[in-house]
N, C-alpha and C positions, 0 to 999 in steps of 0.2 A: 468445468473445473470446480472442485469443492473447496470452499474456504470456510474456516471457522468464523464464528461471529466476531471475534476479536480481529481477525485478518480483514474481514469485510469492513469493520469500523475504521481500522487504520488506513485501508485503501481509500475509502470514501473521504476521510479526513485529509489525506495527502492530496487527493484530487481537488479538494476544496481550497486548501492553502498553497498547493503546488510544491511545497518543500516542508519536510518534517524532520525533526531531530528526536530520536528515541530518548525518553526521560529516565528510563531504568533498564535493567537487564531483561525484563520480560518483554518490553517493547522492542528492544534490540533484537531479541530472538524472533519476534513477529516480523520485523522488517527484513531480517536475513531470510526468512521463509518466503516472504513476498518477492525478495530479490531472486531467489532460486527459481521462482515461477516466472520471472521476467516482467513482473508488474511494477516494480520500482527499481531505481538504480542509485547506487551510492554517489554522493558528491562530497565536497570538502567538509571538514569539521564533523564527520560522523552523521551528516544529514542524508536524507534520501529524497529523490524527486520521482514523480510518477512517470512511467513510460507511456508510449502511445497504446500499447496493449493494455496496460493498467487503466488508462483513461477510458478506453472502450468498455472494459469490464465494469468500471465504476458507473458509467452511463447505463449499462444493462441493469445493474443492481438498483439504481435509482428508479428505473422504469418498472422494476419488479420482476425482471427476468433473471433467473438464477444462472 
């Protein structure tokens, strides 16, 4: 699965904090793209939390496996 650098950063940050809220329109688009890939899921108040699939990919990214 190919992710842009921004998508990778947002995924890793969401894995770290477990819940993220987009701060602007660009981040909102990034989270929607991650959601379409099944890596995050929307929660109340416009936030997103990481899915099991997203958590596994974040672990791979941290280990240096694309």
